[in-house]
Each structure stands twice: as structure tokens, then as C-alpha cells.
C-alpha positions in Angstrom: -142.6 -78.9 80.8 -142.3 -81.3 83.7 -145.0 -83.5 85.3 -145.7 -83.2 89.0 -146.9 -86.8 89.4 -145.0 -90.0 90.2 -143.6 -90.3 86.6 -140.9 -87.7 87.5 -139.0 -90.6 89.3 -139.3 -93.1 86.4 -136.9 -93.6 83.6 -136.1 -92.7 80.9 -137.7 -89.2 80.7 -138.4 -88.5 84.4 -141.5 -86.5 83.5 -139.8 -84.1 81.2 -141.6 -83.0 77.9 -140.3 -80.7 75.3 -143.0 -79.0 73.2 -142.6 -76.9 70.1 -145.8 -74.9 70.9 -145.9 -72.7 73.9 -149.1 -74.0 75.4 -149.9 -76.4 78.2 -151.0 -80.0 77.3 -154.7 -80.4 77.2 -157.4 -83.0 76.5 -156.9 -82.5 72.7 -153.5 -84.2 73.0 -153.9 -88.0 72.8 -150.7 -88.7 74.7 -151.8 -86.4 77.5 -155.0 -88.4 78.1 -153.1 -91.6 78.2 -150.5 -90.1 80.6 -153.1 -88.5 82.8 -154.9 -91.9 83.2 -151.7 -93.6 84.3 -149.9 -90.8 86.3 -152.6 -88.3 87.4 -150.0 -85.5 87.4 -150.0 -82.0 85.9 -147.3 -80.4 83.7 -145.6 -77.2 84.8 -143.7 -75.0 82.5 -140.0 -74.9 83.5 -138.4 -73.0 80.6 -139.6 -70.8 77.8 -138.8 -72.2 74.3 -135.9 -70.6 72.5 -136.7 -68.3 69.6 -135.3 -69.1 66.1 -132.6 -66.8 64.8 -133.5 -64.9 61.7 -130.8 -64.9 59.0 -130.2 -61.5 57.4 -130.6 -61.4 53.7 -127.6 -60.3 51.7 -127.9 -57.2 49.7 -127.0 -56.9 46.1 -124.1 -54.6 46.9 -122.3 -57.2 49.1 -119.9 -59.3 47.2 -120.4 -63.0 47.5 -117.3 -65.1 47.8 -118.0 -68.8 47.0 -116.1 -71.4 49.0 -114.0 -72.7 46.1 -111.9 -74.9 48.4 -114.9 -77.2 49.0 -115.1 -78.1 45.3 -111.4 -77.8 44.2 -108.4 -79.1 46.0 -106.1 -76.2 45.7 -102.7 -76.5 47.4 -100.4 -76.8 44.5 -103.0 -77.8 42.0 -101.7 -77.4 38.4 -103.8 -77.3 35.3 -103.5 -80.4 33.2 -102.9 -82.8 36.1 -105.5 -85.2 37.3 -107.2 -83.8 40.5 -108.3 -85.9 43.4 -111.9 -86.0 44.2 -113.4 -83.7 46.9 -114.2 -86.5 49.3 -110.7 -87.9 49.0 -109.2 -84.5 49.5 -111.3 -83.7 52.5 -110.5 -87.1 54.0 -106.8 -86.5 53.5 -107.1 -83.2 55.3 -109.0 -84.9 58.2 -106.4 -87.6 58.4 -103.5 -85.1 58.6 -105.3 -83.2 61.3 -106.1 -86.3 63.4 -103.6 -86.9 66.2 -101.5 -90.0 66.1 -102.6 -92.9 68.4 -105.2 -95.6 68.5 -108.4 -94.6 66.6 -111.8 -95.1 68.0 -113.5 -97.7 65.9 -117.0 -96.4 66.8 -116.2 -92.8 65.6 -114.6 -93.7 62.3 -116.6 -93.4 59.2 -116.9 -95.7 56.2 -114.5 -93.5 54.3 -111.9 -93.9 57.1 -112.2 -97.7 56.7 -111.9 -97.5 53.0 -108.9 -95.3 53.2 -107.1 -97.6 55.7 -107.3 -100.6 53.3 -104.0 -101.5 51.6 -103.7 -100.2 48.1 -103.4 -102.9 45.4 -99.9 -103.0 44.1 -99.4 -102.9 40.3 -98.9 -106.3 38.8 -95.4 -107.1 37.9 -94.8 -107.6 34.2 -94.0 -111.2 33.4 -91.0 -112.3 31.5 -91.1 -114.3 28.3 -89.8 -117.4 30.1 -92.7 -117.2 32.6 -95.3 -116.9 29.8 -93.8 -119.9 27.9 -93.7 -122.0 31.1 -97.4 -121.2 31.8 -98.3 -122.2 28.3 -96.4 -125.5 28.7 -98.1 -126.3 32.0 -101.5 -125.7 30.3 -100.6 -128.1 27.5 -99.4 -130.7 30.0 -102.6 -130.5 32.0 -104.6 -130.8 28.8 -102.8 -134.0 27.7 -103.2 -135.4 31.2 -107.0 -134.8 31.1 -107.2 -136.5 27.7 -105.3 -139.5 29.0 -107.6 -139.8 32.0 -110.8 -139.3 29.9 -109.5 -142.1 27.6 -109.9 -144.4 30.6 -113.0 -143.0 32.1 -115.7 -141.0 30.4 -114.5 -141.2 26.8 -113.1 -144.7 26.9 -115.5 -146.0 24.2 -114.6 -143.1 21.9 -110.9 -144.1 21.9 -111.7 -147.7 20.9 -112.3 -148.6 17.2 -114.1 -151.7 16.0 -112.9 -153.0 12.7 -115.6 -155.1 11.1 -115.0 -157.3 8.1 -117.4 -156.1 5.3 -117.8 -159.7 4.2 -119.8 -160.4 7.4 -122.5 -158.0 6.2 -123.4 -160.5 3.4 -124.9 -162.8 6.1 -127.9 -160.5 6.7 -129.2 -157.4 4.9 -130.2 -155.7 8.2 -126.9 -156.3 9.9 -125.3 -152.9 8.9 -128.4 -151.0 10.0 -128.6 -152.7 13.4 -124.9 -152.2 14.0 -125.3 -148.5 13.2 -128.2 -148.2 15.6 -126.3 -149.8 18.5 -123.3 -147.6 18.0 -125.4 -144.5 17.5 -127.2 -145.2 20.9 -123.8 -145.1 22.5 -122.8 -141.9 20.7 -119.8 -143.7 18.9 -120.9 -143.9 15.3 -117.4 -143.1 14.1 -115.9 -145.9 16.1 -117.1 -148.7 13.8 -114.9 -149.2 10.7 -116.0 -151.6 7.9 -112.7 -153.2 6.7 -112.3 -154.7 3.2 -108.7 -155.7 3.5 -109.3 -159.1 5.1 -109.5 -161.5 2.2 -111.7 -164.3 3.3 -111.4 -163.9 7.1 -114.8 -162.9 8.6 -113.2 -161.4 11.7 -113.9 -158.6 14.1 -111.1 -157.0 16.0 -110.5 -153.8 18.0 -107.8 -151.1 17.9 -107.3 -148.7 20.9 -105.9 -145.2 20.3 -103.1 -144.5 22.8 -101.9 -141.0 23.6 -98.2 -140.6 24.5 -96.4 -137.4 25.6 -93.0 -136.5 26.9 -91.0 -133.4 27.7 -87.8 -132.7 26.0 -85.8 -129.5 26.0 -88.7 -127.6 27.5 -91.1 -128.7 24.8 -94.0 -131.1 24.9 -94.0 -133.8 22.3 -97.3 -135.7 21.6 -97.9 -138.8 19.6 -100.8 -141.1 18.9 -100.7 -144.8 18.0 -103.2 -147.6 17.5 -102.8 -150.6 19.7 -104.4 -154.0 18.7 -106.4 -155.6 21.4 -106.1 -159.3 22.2 -109.8 -160.0 21.7 -111.0 -161.3 18.3 -114.3 -162.6 16.9 -114.6 -165.1 14.1 -118.1 -165.2 12.5 -119.6 -168.3 10.9 -123.0 -168.8 9.3 -125.2 -171.5 10.7 -124.9 -173.5 7.4 -121.1 -173.3 7.4 -120.9 -174.3 11.1 -123.1 -177.4 10.4 -120.9 -178.5 7.4 -117.7 -178.1 9.4 -119.0 -180.1 12.3 -120.7 -182.9 10.3 -117.8 -183.3 7.8 -115.5 -186.3 8.1 -112.2 -186.0 9.9 -111.6 -183.1 12.2 -112.6 -180.2 10.0 -113.9 -177.9 12.7 -110.8 -178.2 14.9 -108.6 -177.7 11.8 -110.5 -174.5 11.0 -110.0 -173.2 14.6 -106.3 -174.0 14.4 -106.0 -171.9 11.2 -107.9 -169.0 12.9 -105.6 -169.1 15.9 -102.5 -169.2 13.8 -103.7 -166.1 11.9 -104.5 -164.3 15.1 -101.1 -165.1 16.7 -99.4 -163.6 13.7 -101.1 -160.2 14.5 -100.5 -160.1 18.2 -98.1 -161.7 20.7 -99.2 -163.0 24.0 -102.4 -164.7 24.9 -105.2 -163.8 22.3 -108.8 -164.6 23.1 -110.9 -165.9 20.1 -114.6 -166.1 20.1 -116.5 -168.0 17.4 -119.9 -166.4 16.7 -122.3 -168.6 14.9 -124.9 -166.5 13.1 -128.3 -168.1 12.3 -129.7 -171.5 12.8 -127.7 -174.7 12.6 -128.6 -178.4 12.6 -126.2 -179.9 15.1 -127.2 -181.9 18.1 -126.7 -180.4 21.5 -124.4 -183.2 22.8 -122.1 -182.8 19.7 -122.1 -179.0 20.3 -121.2 -179.5 23.9 -118.3 -181.8 23.2 -117.0 -179.5 20.5 -117.2 -176.5 22.8 -115.3 -178.3 25.6 -112.6 -179.5 23.2 -112.1 -176.0 21.7 -111.9 -174.3 25.1 -109.5 -176.9 26.4 -107.1 -176.7 23.4 -107.2 -173.0 22.5 -109.4 -171.3 25.2 -111.9 -170.6 22.3 -115.5 -169.7 23.3 -118.6 -170.1 21.2 -121.5 -167.7 20.9 -124.8 -168.5 19.1 -127.0 -165.6 17.8 -130.2 -166.0 15.8 -130.7 -162.6 14.1 -129.0 -159.3 13.3 -130.5 -157.6 16.4 -128.7 -160.1 18.8 -125.5 -160.0 16.8 -125.4 -156.2 17.0 -125.9 -156.2 20.8 -123.1 -158.8 21.1 -120.6 -156.6 19.3 -121.7 -153.5 21.2 -121.2 -155.4 24.5 -117.8 -156.5 23.5 -116.9 -152.9 22.6 -118.1 -151.6 25.9 -116.3 -154.3 27.9 -113.0 -153.8 26.1 -113.2 -150.0 26.6 -113.7 -150.4 30.4 -111.2 -153.3 31.0 -108.2 -151.0 31.7 -110.1 -149.0 34.3 -111.3 -152.2 36.0 -107.8 -153.6 36.0 -106.5 -150.5 37.8 -109.3 -150.8 40.4 -108.5 -154.4 41.0 -104.8 -153.6 41.5 -105.7 -150.9 43.9 -107.9 -153.3 45.9 -105.2 -155.9 46.0 -102.7 -153.3 47.2 -105.1 -152.1 49.9 -105.8 -155.7 51.0 -102.0 -156.4 51.3 -101.4 -153.3 53.4 -104.4 -154.1 55.7 -103.3 -157.7 56.2 -106.1 -159.3 54.1 -104.8 -162.3 52.2 -106.6 -164.7 49.9 -104.9 -168.0 49.0 -106.6 -170.3 46.4 -105.4 -173.3 44.4 -105.8 -173.5 40.7 -108.2 -175.9 39.1 -111.2 -177.7 40.6 -111.1 -179.3 44.0 -111.7 -183.1 44.1 -115.2 -184.3 44.8 -118.5 -182.5 44.9 -117.3 -180.1 47.7 -116.8 -177.2 45.3 -120.3 -177.7 43.8 -121.9 -178.1 47.2 -120.2 -175.0 48.5 -121.3 -172.9 45.6 -124.8 -174.2 45.8 -124.9 -173.5 49.5 -124.0 -169.9 48.9 -126.7 -169.6 46.3 -129.2 -171.2 48.6 -128.3 -168.7 51.4 -128.8 -165.8 49.1 -132.1 -167.2 48.0 -133.3 -167.6 51.6 -132.3 -164.0 52.4 -134.1 -162.8 49.3 -137.3 -164.7 50.2 -137.1 -163.4 53.8 -136.7 -159.8 52.6 -139.6 -160.2 50.1 -141.9 -161.5 52.8 -141.2 -158.6 55.1 -140.9 -155.7 52.6 -143.2 -157.0 50.0 -142.3 -158.5 46.6 -139.3 -156.7 45.2 -136.8 -158.0 42.7 -133.6 -156.2 41.9 -131.2 -157.5 39.1 -128.6 -155.9 37.0 -127.9 -158.4 34.2 -128.7 -162.1 33.6 -130.7 -164.1 36.2 -131.2 -162.7 39.7 -129.7 -164.5 42.7 -132.3 -166.8 44.2 -134.4 -169.8 43.3 -134.4 -168.9 39.6 -130.6 -169.1 39.5 -130.6 -172.5 41.2 -133.2 -173.9 38.8 -131.4 -172.5 35.8 -128.2 -174.1 36.9 -129.9 -177.4 37.6 -131.4 -177.3 34.1 -128.0 -176.6 32.5 -126.6 -179.6 34.3 -129.3 -181.9 33.1 -128.8 -180.8 29.5 -125.5 -182.6 29.3 -127.0 -186.0 30.2 -127.1 -188.2 27.1 -130.5 -189.2 25.7 -132.6 -187.2 28.1 -135.8 -185.7 26.7 -137.4 -182.5 27.8 -140.2 -184.3 29.5 -137.8 -186.3 31.6 -135.9 -183.1 32.5 -139.1 -181.4 33.6 -140.1 -184.4 35.7 -136.8 -184.4 37.6 -136.8 -180.7 38.2 -140.4 -180.9 39.5 -139.6 -183.7 41.8 -136.3 -182.3 43.0 -136.0 -178.5 42.2 -132.9 -178.1 44.3 -129.9 -180.2 43.3 -128.0 -179.4 46.5 -130.7 -180.9 48.7 -131.0 -183.9 46.3 -127.2 -184.4 46.6 -127.4 -184.3 50.4 -130.2 -186.9 50.4 -128.3 -189.2 48.1 -125.1 -189.1 50.3 -127.0 -189.9 53.5 -125.5 -193.0 55.2 -128.8 -194.7 55.6 -129.5 -194.5 51.9 -127.8 -197.2 49.9 -127.0 -196.7 46.2 -129.7 -199.2 45.1 -132.4 -197.5 47.2 -131.4 -194.0 45.9 -131.4 -195.2 42.3 -134.8 -196.9 42.7 -136.3 -193.8 44.2 -135.1 -191.7 41.2 -136.3 -194.3 38.7 -139.8 -194.2 40.2 -140.2 -190.4 39.3 -143.4 -190.2 37.1 -143.5 -188.0 34.0 -146.5 -186.1 32.5 -147.3 -189.0 30.1 -147.6 -191.4 33.1 -144.3 -193.2 32.3 -141.5 -193.5 34.8 -138.0 -192.2 34.6 -136.3 -195.6 34.5 -133.2 -197.1 36.0 -130.8 -196.0 33.2 -131.3 -192.2 33.7 -131.6 -192.8 37.5 -128.1 -194.3 37.5 -126.7 -191.4 35.4 -128.2 -188.8 37.8 -126.9 -190.6 40.8 -123.4 -190.9 39.5 -123.3 -187.3 38.3 -124.2 -186.0 41.7 -122.2 -188.4 43.9 -119.0 -188.9 41.8 -115.8 -187.7 43.4 -113.3 -188.3 40.5 -115.6 -188.3 37.5 -114.6 -191.8 36.4 -117.9 -193.4 37.7 -120.0 -191.5 35.3 -117.9 -192.3 32.3 -117.3 -196.1 32.9 
């Protein structure tokens, strides 16, 4: 059927309609009503529909020959051999019949694409030498991973803390607290209670080293325990008080004996820390002078802990720091090498520079950090971020100033609070004391007039000590 209206000139059908029924379109056809409204034409029959061919049924007398070639490959097929599938066989027939030349990608089927893929070649059988070489490479890689993990993730598991069992007599809860600290870190097997140290209440560390080398195509592994250069000597508060208060130089003689025993175990530069466990009855100025003398002579440090909880944390911190020291040293070497290649050089002299310039420079840096922190807090709201110890800012300056005032002889806590309240920043006080218009007498008089909580004044003696401590260039003025 073809329409006589204007739709016979429009694409895509040009008014042609093919109908299965041999009747003209009428109002019963929905598409006709829509077409008539838009075109207003009439459909004219152009060609009669073709009749379907009737297939003649086969009679029973006729022999039916099934097409066996569709289901079986034939062509030299022998019983007992594996036959190719029907699709693969037909595809092979089509490929043989196809003329040579470039194939049309649009006419090819999925089977063609699969057939054109390269067939996977059979894997070559490896020799015995290749298998042994692969096993050796796996063992070498495994040892390399173990050595790297001993520096990184499992560094604390390769370090063993040998703890003298005699130290446990100082407190009944000490063994329990130590077990908790090491259990929190997942290293309960890394603490060893040693009974071989006669009367030495010491703590030392051994690091397990992995060594491997190739010889005659075989990997040889070995483990050894390496003694670290950090030792802890533990004293009770009562023993420490007796050694300090006894006549002569008993405390320094005791430290000499400890250093001699340590140097017999390790060569090089050992680091000894004296841990005083419990309360002692020694004045602060005596403790300070003893600490300075021990550090100047043997580089010995003192740590004071009050209970088993603090002592266990101290040992755990030492264990963690010793485990990570090798990785930090490698990072520091890498940074120095990168600085040397990039042209960044740092030159510094050993010791302390003459005069208060070093102190003033350090305090200036702390003051700048504090001002930046205050500015950021005022703009972004109150926010304090600190990892360990005292955060950078005014709190660090006041803590430093308080530590400086503790070493002044015969200064009470009330006098210390009065000075810190009147002058909370020692750097600004130092600048004011060094101003040209301020004479030494005027500055000392202003310091002596600082009033304490009880109403009394600071006095000229302490004012002179503070003035000389902050303005001395050689240190001789404050000792004369």
C-alpha cells in the first residue's frame, strides 16, 4: 500500500506500508487515524501479498536421511580419536572456503575473532637448575624482607630488654607494671629477667642481628645478639641519699665503678643513666651540682621516678627509642647527603658561644613561635597541638624561666612566683637590663622592689644574683 498524500515524498518510508492482512487501512487502525490527521492522504494497493508455500508432508514410505555431517565431522574421522566440536569443524570449513585477502571486520562473527587469536603455546618444562635458582631467589627475598622489617615495622620485636631480677625487690608491683607496658606494645617476649648479675641492678638491651651471604650457590643465614651502648643503673631513694650524704666522694666513686663495669662489656662510648626509684632526702642544689659533675665527667644522666608506673613507662620509652635509632640514623644520613648534593651546608662550632647571645637567640625563636601560635588561636579559635612534653608557646617560656630560677641558691618558692609574675618573659627582662640608659644600680634596685604575696620585698641579694645571671658574659660575675 502507498499513500497518495504528501508523505510519499518524505523519508524514510515515502508513504509505503506493508500489511499482512489484505484489507485497506480504516478507522479501526490507530496508526491510520494519526497518519490521516497529519497527511490527509489515502492508501492505494500497489501489490497483492505473496501466499505462503505449503510444505508437503513426508509419507511413511519415503526414507528419511538425517544430515549426519552437521553433528559429526567426518572426513577421516577414526573411532577412538578425540573429535573436534561441531562449531569448530564448521568454522574450519568456512575458513577454508573463504578467499584470501583482507577480511571485512563488520561481517566477521565472534567465532572468527576467537579463531584468529593466537593459540597459547605449551609451557616449556623447566630444568632442575632453574627450579633451584628460583627457590634461592625466594629465600634471598625473604631474608631481605626480614632485615628491613627489623628496622621498620618489627624493630621492637628484634630488641630484647635484659632486666636484673634484683630490681624487682624495690617494689612489689614493678613486675606487673612492666608486663603491662610491654604487653601494650605486643612485645611480651622481649623482656628478660636476668639473674646472672650479682649485685648490679642494671638494665641493658640486646639487638638480634640477621646476617646472610651466598656461597657456592647456597644461602647461609646466621643470627647474633649485639649489645647496645645504653645502660640503666637503678638505685633506691634511700641508697641514693646515703651515697650523696656520706663523707668523701662516695657517689662519684660508685659511678666510676659502674662505668668501669660497663666499659668491660662494650667498647666505644657507652651511655649510662642512673634511675633513682622512690623518694630521696637530698636538697635540690646538691642534686644539681652532682648531676652537672657526673655529666661533665662521664656523660651520665639522672632520672628520678616516684612509683612503679613511671618506672615501667621509662623502660618502655627507652626500648622504643633504641629500636628506632637505626632507622632515624639512616634518615639523617640521607638528609645530609641530599643537602650536600643540593648545596645546603650548615657550619656550627662546638660548645656554647660567649655571652648571652645563644640564650637570647633561642628565646627569640621561642617567642616568635609563641606569637604565631597566639595569632593562629585568635583567628581560628583556641586550638592546641602538642606531641610530647610542653607545647611551643608561652608555657614553654615560663617553664624554661622556672627551671633557670631553680638553680639560684636560697630562693624560696614564694620569691620565684613573685619574679615570674612581675617578669614572665626572661628575654624581655634581659633586654631591659641591658638597655644603655639603665645602670646596674637602677636595675638591681628595681628588681629588689618586687613585692611577694606576704608583702615582703625581694631584697638586694637576690636582685643582684638575677641581674648577674641574665647579664653575665663569661659566667665569672655570678660566681665571684
